[in-house]
C-alpha positions as CSV (number, residue, x, y, z in Angstrom):
1,X,0.0,0.3,0.1
2,X,2.1,3.4,-0.9
3,X,0.5,6.1,1.2
4,X,0.6,10.0,-0.5
5,X,4.1,11.2,-0.6
6,X,4.7,8.8,2.2
7,X,5.2,5.3,0.8
8,X,7.4,3.5,2.6
9,X,8.3,5.6,5.3
10,X,7.9,5.5,8.9
11,X,9.4,9.5,9.7
12,X,7.0,12.2,8.9
13,X,9.2,14.9,7.5
14,X,9.0,16.8,10.5
15,X,10.5,14.2,12.2
16,X,8.0,12.6,14.0
17,X,7.0,9.2,13.9
18,X,4.2,8.6,11.2
19,X,0.6,8.1,12.3
20,X,-1.5,5.5,11.4
21,X,-3.6,6.4,8.4
22,X,-7.4,6.2,8.3
23,X,-9.0,3.4,6.4
24,X,-10.0,6.2,4.1
25,X,-6.8,7.6,2.8
26,X,-5.3,4.4,3.0
27,X,-8.2,3.5,0.8
28,X,-7.0,6.5,-1.4
29,X,-3.6,5.8,-1.4
30,X,-3.9,2.2,-2.6
31,X,-4.7,3.7,-5.9
32,X,-1.3,5.5,-6.1
33,X,2.0,3.8,-6.8
34,X,4.7,4.6,-4.2
35,X,6.4,6.5,-6.6
36,X,3.2,8.9,-7.3
37,X,2.4,9.2,-3.6
38,X,6.4,10.5,-3.0
39,X,6.1,13.0,-5.9
40,X,2.5,14.7,-5.3
41,X,4.2,14.8,-1.9
42,X,7.1,16.1,-2.6
43,X,5.2,18.7,-4.5
44,X,4.0,20.4,-1.9
45,X,7.2,21.2,-0.6
46,X,7.8,24.9,-1.9
47,X,9.8,23.9,-4.4
48,X,6.6,24.6,-7.0
49,X,7.3,21.4,-9.1
50,X,3.9,19.7,-10.5
51,X,3.8,15.9,-10.5
52,X,5.0,14.3,-13.7
53,X,1.5,13.9,-16.0
54,X,1.1,10.2,-15.3
55,X,0.9,10.7,-11.9
56,X,-1.6,13.6,-12.6
57,X,-3.5,10.9,-14.1
58,X,-3.5,9.0,-10.7
59,X,-4.5,11.4,-8.7
60,X,-7.2,13.1,-10.9
61,X,-8.4,9.0,-10.4
62,X,-8.5,9.3,-6.7
63,X,-10.8,12.1,-7.0
64,X,-10.9,15.3,-4.9
65,X,-11.9,14.1,-1.8
66,X,-9.4,12.0,-1.6
67,X,-6.9,14.7,-3.0
68,X,-8.2,17.1,0.2
69,X,-7.5,14.1,2.8
70,X,-4.3,13.9,1.6
71,X,-3.7,17.8,2.2
72,X,-5.6,17.8,5.6
73,X,-3.5,14.6,6.3
74,X,0.0,17.3,5.7
75,X,-1.8,19.8,7.6
76,X,-1.7,18.1,10.5
77,X,1.2,16.0,10.6
78,X,3.5,19.4,9.2
79,X,2.6,22.1,11.6
80,X,5.7,23.9,11.8
81,X,3.8,24.8,7.8
82,X,1.9,26.8,7.4
83,X,-2.2,25.7,6.7
84,X,-2.9,28.1,4.5
85,X,0.1,27.3,2.3
86,X,-0.5,23.9,1.9
87,X,-4.0,24.4,1.1
88,X,-2.9,27.0,-1.5
89,X,-0.2,24.9,-2.6
90,X,-3.1,21.6,-3.1
91,X,-5.4,24.0,-4.9
92,X,-2.7,24.8,-7.7
93,X,-1.2,20.8,-7.5
94,X,-5.2,19.8,-8.2
95,X,-5.5,22.7,-11.2
96,X,-2.9,21.8,-12.7
97,X,-3.6,18.2,-12.6
98,X,-6.8,17.9,-13.5
99,X,-5.8,20.4,-16.9
100,X,-3.2,17.1,-17.1
101,X,-5.7,15.1,-17.0
102,X,-8.2,16.7,-19.4
103,X,-5.7,16.7,-22.3
104,X,-6.4,14.4,-25.1
C-alpha cells in the first residue's frame, strides 16, 4: 500500500513517527503508486514542482475527496508549515493535474 507521498516512510518530514492512516486515506493511497505518492508529496514542499503527467492522472483518478484528505493529513502532520500555504499549494497541484488529465 502506498500512502500519498509517504510511501515506505515510517518517519514524517517533521521527524515525528508516522501516525496510522485512516482506512479512508489508506484506500485513497492504494490507488497511487509509491512513486506517484512521493512525487505528489514532494510537490507540496515549496519547490513548486508539479507531479508528472502520469502521476497527475492517478491523482485525479483518486478524486477530489481523496486529494483533500491527503491535504488535511499533511496539514495535521506538518504543523511547522503554514496550513494556508499547504491549502493553496494543494489547490495549485489539483488544478494543474485536472488540466493535465483533461488533455486528449
